[in-house]
GUNU-183419 format. One record per residue (C-alpha): x, y, z; residue in one letter. Coordinates in steps of 0.05 Angstrom, whole numbers, plus 32768, in hexadecimal, padded with zeros to 4 digits. Layout:
// GUNU-183419
X, Y, Z, A
...
***
This chain:
// GUNU-183419
8000, 8000, 8000, M
8019, 8046, 7FF1, D
8021, 807F, 8022, Q
7FDC, 809A, 8012, F
7FBA, 805B, 8029, S
7F88, 8060, 8062, G
7FAE, 802B, 8089, C
7FAE, 8038, 80D3, T
7FF3, 801A, 80DD, I
8034, 803C, 80C9, S
8063, 8011, 809F, P
80A0, 802D, 80C4, Q
80BA, 7FF9, 80F5, K
80E0, 800D, 8133, C
812A, 8002, 8126, N
8144, 8039, 8152, C
815B, 800C, 818B, F
818B, 7FE9, 815C, E
81B1, 802B, 8157, K
81C2, 802D, 81A1, L
8206, 801A, 81BC, T
820A, 7FE1, 81EF, P
8212, 8014, 8226, E
81D6, 803D, 820E, E
81AD, 7FFD, 820A, T
81C0, 7FEB, 8252, R
81AD, 8031, 826A, E
816B, 802F, 8243, L
8158, 7FED, 8265, N
8164, 800E, 82A8, E
8133, 8046, 8296, H
80F8, 801B, 827E, C
80C6, 7FEA, 829A, V
8098, 7FB8, 8277, T
804E, 7FBB, 8289, V
8014, 7F8D, 8279, Q
7FD3, 7FAD, 8262, Y
7F91, 7F88, 825B, S
7F62, 7F8C, 8220, K
7F3D, 7FCF, 8222, G
7F6D, 7FEE, 8254, E
7F87, 8035, 8248, V
7FD3, 8035, 823D, I
7FD9, 8080, 823C, C
7FA3, 80B5, 8242, K
7F9B, 80F4, 8218, Q
7FAD, 8131, 8241, G
7FD3, 810B, 8277, S
801A, 811D, 828A, F
804C, 80F8, 825E, A
8082, 80D2, 8284, N
8092, 809C, 8251, N
809B, 808A, 8208, V
807C, 8046, 81FB, M
8090, 8009, 81D2, Y
805F, 7FD1, 81C1, M
8081, 7F8F, 81D2, E
8043, 7F65, 81C5, H
7FFB, 7F77, 81B7, G
7FCF, 7FA6, 818F, L
7FB5, 7FEB, 81A4, A
7F92, 8027, 8185, K
7FA7, 8070, 8189, V
7F6B, 809E, 8190, V
7F5C, 80E7, 8196, M
7F1E, 80FA, 81BD, Q
7EF3, 8138, 81C2, N
7EB6, 812D, 81EE, G
7E90, 80F2, 81D1, S
7EB6, 80F5, 818F, N
7EEF, 80C5, 8184, T
7F1F, 80C0, 8149, L
7F4D, 8084, 8141, V
7F90, 809D, 8126, L
7FB7, 805C, 8121, R
7FC0, 8015, 813A, I
7FFE, 8000, 8161, I
8015, 7FB8, 8154, P
8053, 7F94, 816E, D
8096, 7FB7, 8166, G
807D, 7FFE, 8163, N
808D, 803C, 818B, L
8055, 806A, 81A1, F
8049, 80A4, 81D0, G
807D, 80CD, 81AA, L
8058, 8110, 81A7, S
8074, 8127, 81EB, P
80BC, 8121, 81D0, L
80B5, 816C, 81C3, N
80C9, 8187, 8207, E
8096, 81BF, 8201, E
805F, 818A, 8200, N
805B, 8162, 8241, N
8018, 813F, 8238, V
7FFE, 8108, 820A, Y
7FD6, 8124, 81D0, Q
7FAE, 80E4, 81C9, Y
7F9A, 80A5, 81EE, S
7FB2, 805E, 81E0, T
7F83, 8024, 81F1, V
7F93, 7FDA, 81EE, A
7F6B, 7FB2, 81BA, Y
7F86, 7F71, 81D8, V
7FB2, 7F60, 8213, D
7FF3, 7F87, 820A, C
803A, 7F87, 8224, E
8057, 7FCD, 8220, V
809C, 7FE7, 8231, K
8099, 802C, 8252, L
80D9, 8054, 8246, I
80E8, 8091, 8270, N
80DD, 80CC, 8242, I
8116, 80F5, 825F, Q
8147, 80BD, 8251, H
812A, 80B3, 820B, F
8135, 80FD, 81FC, R
817C, 80F6, 8215, Q
8189, 80BD, 81E5, L
816F, 80E8, 81AC, I
819E, 8120, 81BE, R
81DC, 80F4, 81C4, Q
81D2, 80C0, 818C, N
81C7, 80DC, 8146, A
81B8, 8098, 8126, A
8183, 808A, 815C, F
8165, 80CF, 8152, A
8161, 80C4, 8106, K
813A, 8084, 8110, E
8109, 80A6, 813F, V
80FF, 80DE, 810C, I
80F1, 80A9, 80D7, N
80BB, 808B, 8103, I
809B, 80CF, 8110, L
809C, 80DF, 80C5, S
807D, 809C, 80B2, A
8048, 80A5, 80E8, N
8036, 80E9, 80CC, S
802F, 80CF, 8085, L
8004, 8096, 809E, Q
7FD5, 80C5, 80C2, I
7FD0, 80F3, 8085, Y
7FBC, 80B7, 805C, G
7F89, 80A3, 8090, R
7F68, 80E8, 808E, F
7F65, 80E3, 8042, F
7F43, 809F, 8048, C
7F10, 80B7, 807B, L
7EFE, 80F7, 8055, T
7F02, 80E0, 800C, H
7EF6, 8095, 8008, K
7EB3, 8073, 8008, Q
7EA1, 803D, 803A, S
7EBA, 8001, 8011, Y
7EFE, 8021, 8006, G
7F05, 802E, 8050, R
7EF5, 7FE6, 8063, L
7F24, 7FCB, 802E, A
7F5B, 7FF8, 8049, D
7F53, 7FDD, 8090, I
7F51, 7F93, 807A, L
7F90, 7F9D, 804F, L
7FB1, 7FC3, 8087, C
7FA6, 7F8B, 80B9, L
7FBD, 7F57, 8087, S
7FFB, 7F7C, 806E, D
8015, 7F9F, 80AC, R
7FFC, 7F79, 80E9, V
7FF4, 7F2F, 80D8, F
8020, 7F2D, 8099, K
7FEF, 7EFA, 807D, S
7FAD, 7EF9, 8056, P
7F90, 7ECC, 808D, E
7F88, 7EE5, 80D4, F
7F5A, 7EE6, 8110, D
7F3B, 7F2A, 8116, L
7F50, 7F45, 815B, P
7F1E, 7F7E, 815C, I
7ED2, 7F82, 815E, T
7EA3, 7F9A, 8128, R
7E9A, 7FD8, 8153, K
7EE5, 7FE3, 8151, D
7EE6, 7FDB, 8105, L
7EAE, 800E, 8100, A
7ED5, 803F, 812B, E
7F12, 8036, 80FF, L
7EEC, 8041, 80BF, S
7EBE, 8079, 80D7, G
7E7F, 804F, 80CB, M
7E49, 802F, 80F5, S
7E50, 7FE6, 810E, P
7E12, 7FD5, 80E5, E
7E32, 7FEF, 80A5, T
7E73, 7FC9, 80B3, I
7E4C, 7F88, 80BF, A
7E26, 7F91, 807E, R
7E65, 7FA1, 8056, M
7E8B, 7F66, 8073, L
7E52, 7F39, 805E, T
7E53, 7F57, 8018, K
7E9F, 7F4E, 8012, F
7E95, 7F05, 8029, N
7E5C, 7EF9, 7FF8, D
7E86, 7F16, 7FBE, E
7EC0, 7EE7, 7FD0, A
7EEE, 7F20, 7FE1, L
7EF8, 7F05, 8027, I
7EE4, 7EC7, 804E, Q
7EC7, 7ED1, 8094, L
7EBF, 7E9A, 80C8, E
7EB3, 7EB9, 810C, G
7EF2, 7EE2, 811B, K
7F1A, 7EBF, 80E5, A
7F25, 7EEA, 80A6, V
7F45, 7ED4, 8065, K
7F51, 7F05, 802C, L
7F3E, 7EDF, 7FED, L
7F47, 7F16, 7FB8, D
7F7D, 7F45, 7FD0, V
7F85, 7F67, 7F8C, E
7F3C, 7F79, 7F88, K
7F3E, 7F92, 7FD0, L
7F79, 7FBF, 7FBC, R
7F51, 7FDA, 7F81, R
7F16, 7FE9, 7FAE, I
7F46, 800C, 7FDE, S
7F65, 8035, 7FA5, E
7F24, 804D, 7F86, I
7F04, 8058, 7FCA, G
***
C-alpha cells in the first residue's frame, strides 16, 4: 500500500534501539519497566502528564483523540512499535491522545527524560526516531484522506488490507477486534460494517467464519481501496 492509504498502522518499524551502544542499552534498561495491560485498559490518557515513552512488546492497541463524546482513532499499535512520542518536545509535557489496549498487552515504559538524553547524545538513534515520527505523520495524513474522501467500501477494504499486511503478515488471521471497533476505525456504524462484511463474504472477496478472516481476492480489495 502506498503512503496515501488509509491504513491505521505506520509501515515504519522501530529500529532505533539497534543504534544504541552496549553502555547506552544497559542504561536504557535501567530506566524502563515492563507493564502488563488487560484488554480495554487505558495505557496512557489524553491530557495526563507524560512520564514515559512506550514500546509495544506484545499486543495491539489503538491511539485515539477524544473531545467530549466524539472519538477519532488515529492509528493502531502492534508489536515492535514506539508510541507516546508527542511529549518528546520539551514544551509539551502531556499526552495529546489516549492509548487503549485492544487485547492483553505487554508494554515497556521508558523514562522520557532518559529517552530525550539518548536523542541528544546519539545522532543515529535520533535519526531513527525522526524516521518513525515522519512515517507516523504520513500514515495519519493518509488516514484523514481515507475518512474524508473514500466511500464506505474503500474504508473497509483499507482496514482489512492493513491488518493483513502490517499486523498479521498473512491473508488469514483471527480478527482481534469487534465489529464496533471496526466501525470506529472506519467512521461507520456497526450495522453498516456488519452488512458490508456480509457483502464482501458473499462476493467471495473474503471468507468469514466467526472471528477467522481470510482474504480471498486481495487484488480486487486493493482496487476497491484505490477507487474508494
